[in-house]
N, C-alpha and C positions, 0 to 999 in steps of 0.2 A: 680378504682373499687368503685362502690357505696356502701354506708354503709350497705344496706339490703343484697346485693350480698356477701359482705365481711363476714357478720354474718352467712349467709347460707353456704358459702364455709368453714368457720372455724368449724362450727358444723359438717359438713360432714366429714372433715378431722379428727376431734377429735373422732368421732364415729368409723371411719376406723382404727384409731390407737388403740383404746380400744379393738376392735374386734381382731386386729392382735396380740396384746399382750396376749389376752385371749387364742387364738389358740396356740401361742407359749408356754404359760404356761401349757396348756393341753397336748401338745406334750412332754414337759419336764416331766410332771407327768407320762405320759404313758411310756416314755423311762425309767424313774426311776423304775416303776413297773416291766417292762420287764427285766431290769438289775438285780433287786432283785430276780425275779422269775428264771432267768437263773443262777444266783449265787447259789440259793438254790438247783436248779435242778442239778447243777454241783457238789455240795457237797454230793448229795445223791448217795450211792453206792449200787450195787448189790452184795450181799455177799452169798457165798455158805459155809455152815457148814457141814463138814463130821464127823459124830460120829462113833467111832469104838467099843464101848462097847456093848457086847451081853446082858447086863442087862439094863432093862428100867430105873431102879433107880441107875445105876452105877455112880461111883464118877466122871468119866470124862464126863458122860452125864449131870450131875449137873453143871459142869463147863460150858459146852456148852450152857445150858439153861440160865445161868446167863450172859454169853457173848451176847447171842441173845437178852436178855432183854435190856441190855445196848445199843446195836446197834439199836434196833427198837425204843427205846426212842429218839434216835438222828435222826430218820426218815429214816434209811437205810432199804432197802428191803432184807429180808433174806430167803434163800431157804435151808431148813434142809434136809439132806439125811442121814438116819440112816443105815449105811452099813450092820450092823448085821441083820437087819430085811428086807433086800432087797435081791432079787435073782440076784446075780452078779457072773458070772462064772470067774474062773481065766484065765488070758491070756495064750494062748497055743502056742504063738510064731509062728503062721501060716503066719503072715505078710500079710494076706488078705487085711487088712485095709491100708497097705502102709504108716502107721504112720499119715495118714490124710484122712481117709475114713470110710466106714461103717464096723463095726466089724462083724465077722462071727456069733456072738451070738446076739440073739434078746431077751435080758433080761432087767432088771431094769436099767442098765447103760444107756440105750437109753433115759430114762427119765432125767437122770442127765446130759447127754452130752450137750444139748443146754445151760443149766444154767452154766455149767463149762466154756464153751467157752465165754459166754457173761459176766461172773463175773468180778467185779473189785477187788474182794478179795476172798480168799479161806482159810477157817479155818479148821485145823486138830485137832480133839479131840479124845484121845485114852488112854486106860490104858496100863501099861507095861505088856506084856506077854512074859515071858522068855527073858527079856532084849531087847525086840523090840516092835514095834507097833502091835496091834492086827491083826490077820489074816484077819478079816473082812474088816478092813480099808486098809490093804496092797493089797487085791484083787482089790479094787477100784483104788488105786494109780497105780497098774500095768496096769490097763486098760486105764490110761492116754495116753498110747502108741498110741491108735487109734485116738487121737485128738492132738497128739504131734505137728503137723505142724500148729495147730490153737491156741495153748496156749504157746508154747515156744517162748521166745523173746517178748511176748506181756506183757507190764508192768501190773503187778497185785500185790496187797498187800497180805500178808499171816500172819497167827498167829498159834501158836502151844499150845495146852492145853493138858497136860499129868498128869496122876496120877500113883503112885506106892506105894507098901506097905513098902518098906525099907526107910531108911532115908539118906543113903550114896549118896552124890551128884554125885560121879563118876559113879554110876550105871545108872544115867540118861543120861550121856554123849553120849552113842552110839545112842540113839533115837534122841537126839538133833542134833548130827552130821548128821544123816540120813536126818532130816528135813532141815538143813542148806545146805547140799549138793544138795538136790532136788531143793531147791530154787535157788541155784547158777546155776544149769543146766538150769532151766526154765527162769532165768532172772527176778525172782520175788523178792520183798523186804519184809522182815519180820518187822511187827510193834510191835511184842511182843510175849513173851512166858510165860506161867504160868506152873510152875513145882510143882505139889502138892505131897509132900512126906509124908510117914507115914500114908497113908490111905489104908485100906484093905477091911474091911467089907462094903457092900453096904450102902451108905449114910453117911459114916464116915467123908467125906469131909465137910459135913454141919457144923461140929463143929470146923472148921478151918477158917482162913482168906482167903483161896484160892478162894471160890466162889465170894467174894467181889473183889478180884484181877481180876477175869475174867469179872465181871460186869463193873468195871472201864475201863478195856481194851476196851470193846465194846462201852462204853459211850464216850471214848476219840477219837473215829474215826471222 
């Protein structure tokens, strides 16, 4: 091979190699970006927060607000459903839905339904009313029956935020037992519970450490 042809061939080969390496580097960069994006997207959750307090400034509502604040700061998508301020009829056991269909009632549960089905996590926030969850929240939980086939056995996370006026821990156990039994049936896993005792008057929980506990729980997701 003549010297001129050799130089020309070498230059062409070098250019091709540089371009090839540049393309490979670009692809690695793009793949890295895609993997980071997919990872971030994979960590983002859809969270449904069900509040049961009939008071806008209720103590359990304050816990819910702090949990939401923490969760949103971590980039999670939150859908809040204030049960006490929605029109949700109690389940009448007509079985028209067949545990996996349209409920006979066309009320506000219709708006919650798709969020509940697609949620990665469901949070229950309620005051203690006569040693149980509030009626407003219980109505919504009872209506889970209509989507039972779409949420039971589907892995979801859950959390429980409760407030009560007394300070005896044993008085909170029936509500915690209800929550844990519900999760066991549905096949969901609990990521935390905030049990705020000794709060009665609206806003009393603000002077305690419980709002910070709820915030940290949301932030930890």
